[in-house]
C-alpha positions in Angstrom: -215.3 15.8 -28.0 -212.7 15.8 -25.5 -209.1 16.6 -26.1 -207.0 14.7 -23.4 -203.5 15.8 -22.7 -200.8 14.8 -20.4 -201.8 14.0 -16.7 -205.6 14.5 -17.7 -207.6 12.4 -15.2 -211.0 11.1 -16.0 -213.1 9.0 -13.5 -216.4 7.1 -13.5 -216.8 7.2 -17.2 -219.1 4.6 -18.6 -218.3 4.6 -22.1 -215.6 6.1 -24.1 -215.4 5.6 -27.7 -213.4 6.7 -30.5 -211.2 8.7 -28.2 -207.6 9.6 -28.6 -206.0 9.1 -25.2 -202.6 10.7 -24.6 -199.8 10.1 -21.8 -201.0 10.1 -18.3 -204.6 9.8 -19.2 -206.3 8.1 -16.5 -209.9 6.3 -16.7 -211.6 4.8 -13.9 -214.6 2.7 -13.7 -215.1 2.3 -17.5 -217.6 -0.3 -18.6 -216.6 -0.7 -22.2 -213.5 0.7 -24.2 -213.2 -0.5 -27.5 -211.3 0.5 -30.6 -209.5 3.0 -28.5 -205.5 3.9 -29.0 -204.1 4.0 -25.5 -200.7 5.7 -25.0 -198.0 5.8 -22.5 -199.3 6.1 -18.8 -202.9 5.4 -19.7 -204.8 4.1 -16.8 -207.9 2.0 -16.9 -209.7 0.6 -13.9 -212.7 -1.6 -13.5 -212.9 -2.3 -17.1 -215.2 -5.4 -17.9 -213.8 -6.1 -21.4 -211.0 -4.5 -23.4 -210.6 -6.3 -26.9 -208.8 -5.4 -30.0 -207.2 -2.6 -28.0 -203.6 -1.2 -29.0 -201.9 -1.0 -25.3 -198.7 0.9 -25.0 -196.0 1.4 -22.3 -197.6 2.3 -18.8 -200.9 1.3 -19.6 -202.7 0.4 -16.4 -205.7 -2.1 -16.1 -207.5 -2.8 -12.9 -210.4 -5.2 -12.4 -210.5 -6.3 -15.7 -212.3 -9.7 -16.1 -210.8 -11.0 -19.3 -208.0 -9.9 -21.5 -207.5 -12.4 -24.2 -206.1 -12.3 -27.5 -204.2 -8.9 -26.8 -201.4 -7.7 -28.7 -198.6 -7.0 -26.1 -195.6 -5.7 -28.2 -193.0 -2.9 -27.9 -195.5 -0.2 -26.8 -197.9 -2.7 -25.6 -197.5 -3.9 -22.0 -193.8 -3.0 -21.5 -192.3 -1.1 -18.5 -195.0 0.3 -16.1 -197.9 -1.7 -17.4 -200.3 -2.5 -14.5 -202.9 -5.2 -14.5 -205.1 -5.6 -11.3 -207.6 -8.3 -10.5 -207.6 -10.1 -13.8 -208.9 -13.6 -13.5 -207.0 -15.1 -16.6 -204.4 -13.7 -19.0 -203.3 -16.2 -21.4 -201.0 -16.2 -24.6 -199.7 -12.7 -23.4 -195.8 -11.7 -23.5 -195.3 -9.7 -20.3 -192.2 -7.2 -20.4 -190.5 -4.7 -17.8 -192.6 -3.2 -15.4 -195.6 -5.4 -16.0 -197.8 -5.6 -12.9 -200.3 -8.3 -12.2 -202.6 -8.2 -9.3 -204.8 -11.0 -8.2 -204.3 -13.3 -11.0 -205.5 -16.8 -10.7 -203.2 -18.4 -13.1 -200.2 -17.1 -15.0 -198.4 -19.7 -16.9 -196.0 -19.8 -19.7 -195.4 -16.1 -19.2 -192.0 -14.4 -19.6 -191.8 -11.9 -16.7 -189.2 -9.2 -16.7 -187.8 -6.6 -14.6 -190.2 -4.9 -12.3 -193.0 -7.7 -12.8 -195.5 -7.6 -9.8 -197.7 -10.3 -9.2 -200.3 -10.3 -6.2 -202.6 -12.8 -5.1 -202.0 -15.5 -7.5 -202.6 -19.0 -6.8 -199.6 -20.6 -8.8 -196.7 -19.2 -10.8 -194.6 -21.9 -12.1 -191.9 -22.1 -14.6 -191.5 -18.3 -14.6 -188.1 -16.2 -14.6 -188.6 -13.4 -12.4 -186.2 -10.5 -12.4 -185.4 -7.4 -10.7 -188.1 -5.6 -8.6 -190.3 -8.7 -9.0 -193.1 -8.3 -6.4 -195.4 -11.3 -5.2 -198.2 -10.8 -2.7 -200.4 -13.5 -1.3 -198.9 -16.3 -3.5 -199.7 -19.6 -2.3 -196.8 -21.3 -4.0 -193.7 -20.2 -6.1 -191.6 -23.1 -7.2 -188.5 -23.0 -9.4 -188.4 -19.3 -9.8 -185.3 -17.1 -9.5 -186.2 -14.0 -7.7 -183.7 -11.0 -7.9 -183.4 -7.4 -6.6 -186.4 -5.8 -5.1 -188.7 -8.9 -5.1 -191.4 -8.8 -2.8 -193.3 -11.7 -1.4 -196.3 -11.3 0.9 -198.4 -14.2 2.6 -196.3 -16.8 0.6 -197.0 -20.3 2.2 -194.0 -21.8 1.1 -191.2 -20.8 -1.3 -188.4 -23.7 -2.0 -185.4 -23.4 -4.0 -185.5 -19.7 -4.8 -182.5 -17.3 -4.7 -183.3 -13.7 -3.6 -181.0 -10.9 -4.0 -180.7 -7.2 -3.1 -183.8 -5.5 -1.8 -186.2 -8.7 -1.9 -189.0 -8.0 0.5 -190.9 -11.0 2.0 -194.0 -10.6 4.3 -195.9 -13.2 6.1 -194.1 -16.1 4.8 -194.7 -19.3 6.8 -191.3 -20.8 6.0 -188.5 -20.2 3.7 -185.8 -22.6 3.4 -182.4 -22.7 1.3 -182.8 -19.2 0.3 -180.1 -16.7 0.2 -181.2 -13.2 1.3 -179.1 -10.0 0.5 -178.9 -6.3 1.2 -182.1 -4.6 2.1 -184.2 -7.9 2.4 -187.3 -7.4 4.3 -189.1 -10.4 6.1 -192.2 -10.1 8.1 -194.3 -12.4 10.3 -192.1 -15.3 9.2 -192.3 -18.1 11.5 -189.1 -19.8 11.0 -186.0 -19.0 8.7 -183.0 -21.2 8.9 -179.8 -21.6 6.9 -180.2 -18.0 5.7 -177.4 -15.4 5.3 -179.1 -12.0 6.0 -177.2 -8.7 4.9 -177.5 -5.2 5.3 -180.8 -3.6 5.9 -182.7 -7.0 6.5 -185.6 -6.4 8.6 -187.3 -9.3 10.3 -190.8 -8.9 12.3 -192.8 -11.2 14.4 -190.6 -14.0 14.0 -191.0 -16.8 16.6 -187.5 -18.2 16.1 -184.3 -17.1 14.3 -181.3 -19.2 14.7 -177.9 -19.8 12.8 -178.4 -16.5 11.1 -175.7 -13.8 10.5 -177.4 -10.4 10.8 -175.5 -7.4 9.6 -176.0 -3.7 9.3 -179.5 -2.5 9.7 -180.9 -6.0 10.8 -184.3 -5.5 12.6 -185.9 -7.7 15.1 -189.3 -7.2 16.2 -191.4 -9.5 18.6 -189.0 -12.0 19.0 -189.2 -14.3 21.9 -185.6 -15.1 22.1 -182.6 -13.5 19.9 -179.7 -15.5 21.2 -176.5 -16.5 19.4 -176.8 -14.0 16.9 -173.9 -11.6 15.7 -175.7 -8.3 16.0 -173.8 -5.5 14.2 -174.4 -2.0 13.4 -178.3 -1.2 13.6 -178.8 -4.4 15.5 -182.4 -3.7 17.1 -183.9 -5.8 20.2 -187.5 -5.0 20.8 -189.6 -5.5 23.9 -186.3 -5.6 25.9 -186.6 -4.4 29.4 -184.0 -1.9 28.9 -181.7 -1.0 25.9 -179.1 1.2 26.9 -175.6 2.2 25.9 -176.2 0.7 22.4 -174.7 2.1 19.4 -177.5 2.6 16.8 -176.1 2.9 13.3 -177.6 2.8 9.9 -180.7 1.1 9.6 -181.2 1.1 13.4 -184.8 0.2 14.3 -186.6 1.2 17.5 -190.1 -0.5 18.2 -192.3 0.2 21.0 -189.8 1.8 22.9 -190.9 3.8 25.9 -188.4 6.5 24.9 -185.8 6.8 22.3 -183.9 10.0 23.0 -180.5 11.4 21.6 -180.2 8.6 19.0 -178.6 9.2 15.8 -181.0 7.6 13.2 -179.3 7.3 9.8 -180.3 6.0 6.3 -183.1 3.1 6.6 -184.0 4.2 10.0 -187.3 2.5 10.9 -189.7 3.7 13.8 -192.8 1.8 14.4 -195.7 2.6 16.8 -193.8 5.2 18.7 -195.7 7.9 20.2 -193.0 10.8 19.5 -190.0 10.8 17.6 -188.3 14.3 18.1 -185.1 15.8 17.1 -184.2 13.1 14.7 -182.4 13.3 11.5 -184.2 11.1 9.3 -182.4 10.5 6.1 -183.0 8.4 2.8 -185.1 5.4 3.0 -186.3 6.5 6.7 -189.8 4.4 7.2 -192.2 5.4 10.0 -195.4 3.5 10.8 -198.2 4.6 13.0 -196.3 7.6 14.3 -198.8 10.2 15.9 -196.4 13.2 15.6 -193.2 13.8 13.5 -192.0 17.2 14.0 -188.9 19.3 12.9 -187.7 16.3 10.9 -186.1 16.4 7.5 -187.4 13.7 5.4 -185.5 12.7 2.1 -186.0 10.4 -0.8 -187.9 7.2 -0.2 -189.3 8.5 3.1 -192.3 6.4 4.0 -194.9 7.5 6.5 -198.2 5.6 7.4 -200.9 6.7 9.6 -199.5 10.0 10.3 -202.1 12.1 11.7 -200.3 15.5 11.3 -197.2 16.7 9.4 -196.5 20.2 9.1 -193.4 22.2 7.9 -191.8 19.1 6.5 -189.7 19.0 3.3 -190.9 16.1 1.3 -188.8 14.8 -1.6 -189.2 12.3 -4.7 -190.5 9.1 -3.7 -192.1 10.2 -0.4 -195.2 8.0 0.5 -197.9 9.0 2.9 -200.5 6.7 3.8 -203.8 7.6 5.8 -202.6 11.1 6.5 -205.5 13.6 7.7 -203.7 16.6 6.7 -200.7 17.7 5.1 -200.1 21.3 4.8 -197.3 23.5 3.5 -195.7 20.5 1.9 -193.5 20.4 -1.3 -194.2 17.3 -3.0 -192.0 16.2 -5.7 -191.8 13.3 -8.4 -193.4 10.0 -7.3 -195.1 11.4 -4.2 -197.9 9.1 -3.2 -200.6 10.0 -1.1 -203.5 7.7 -0.2 -206.8 8.6 1.9 -205.9 12.3 2.1 -209.0 14.1 2.9 -207.7 17.4 2.0 -204.3 18.7 0.2 -204.2 22.6 -0.1 -201.3 24.6 -1.4 -199.1 21.7 -2.7 -197.0 21.5 -5.8 -197.9 18.2 -7.5 -195.2 16.9 -9.9 -194.7 14.1 -12.3 -196.0 10.7 -11.0 -197.9 12.1 -8.1 -200.6 9.6 -7.1 -203.5 10.5 -4.9 -206.0 7.6 -3.8 -209.3 8.3 -1.9 -209.2 12.0 -1.6 -212.4 13.5 -0.7 -211.6 17.0 -1.9 -208.5 18.8 -3.0 -208.6 22.4 -2.6 -212.3 22.5 -2.1 -213.3 19.7 -4.4 -211.1 21.5 -7.0 -207.5 21.5 -8.2 -206.6 25.1 -8.4 -203.0 26.5 -8.8 -201.7 22.9 -9.0 -199.3 21.6 -12.0 -200.4 18.4 -13.1 -197.8 16.7 -15.3 -197.7 13.5 -17.4 -198.8 10.1 -15.3 -200.5 11.9 -12.4 -203.1 9.5 -11.1 -206.0 10.3 -9.2 -208.3 7.5 -7.7 -211.8 7.8 -6.1 -211.8 11.7 -6.2 -215.6 12.6 -5.9 -215.2 15.9 -7.9 -212.3 18.0 -9.5 -213.7 21.3 -10.6 -217.0 20.2 -11.0 -216.0 16.9 -13.2 -213.3 18.8 -14.8 -209.6 19.2 -14.7 -208.4 22.7 -14.2 -205.0 23.6 -15.7 
């Protein structure tokens, strides 16, 4: 009996049958959904069984126990499709933007641009293209990882070629890999024979030798950084003093007592700094665990994590805020993502805005907010008394 339009959000629905779900519709904690026509942007979470369903572009499934014998075609699981915590997916054709999380085994699958894999035990014989993301993967062999590839907590990756924007986190050892512009490596014990280009970020690495580090290269918690060619944006962390250094694009300052009068440009990264004042923050600026950021211009792709207060800031497309207690007077545009925000008042929410673990929005209600297609809200206790106000 419900008319669901673009951006409509539904949560904690036990059963939805014979419903017509439109673009952007969001369903959370649904026990069973059968014989439903799911369109673009539809989001399903904690669904025990989904069978005989027609899944279109952008469909999102989370914590699905089994999805077998599914018709994944054009308009099925193309760009934007998201799968999370799926124990087994067999005989499925996964296309652009497909996202898989906590999948135990994914074999004989054709993975295209934007494919995301998280906590997968083994991915063998897969062709991974642009923006492919891998998290907590134990082993990935004979895989070609292209632009935007992300690997987290990977024990070993051998014989893989990684291109622009590749991101690797908590990798124990990567050998014989070529890393290009924007590559991010975190908690890597040893990286040898690797060519690191612009924007490359390395964190908590014990040793790094014979590596050519270019613009924006970042080193954090390294015992020794020697015999390295540090160019623009070169960063030394936990140095007794870093003075008279020309910090350019991608410059990174970590746990510095004070960083003043520095021109921080695109890709600037500040981590665990008590205060960052009078800084011009441009595209791709990333701030983590910053207590206070004031009078800063934050542009596209800006990422803020664990920020206690942020006021009078102009937030643009792709801005990401995590664990922010309060955001007031902020202009949120397309793709803005907010997680664990207790209250958001007087905010303009645009296409693709995502809110996670929000206790209350405008007093347990969303008033005067423009909710468009694809808007996703997760773990919201009540919205206008279990209703979406348009």
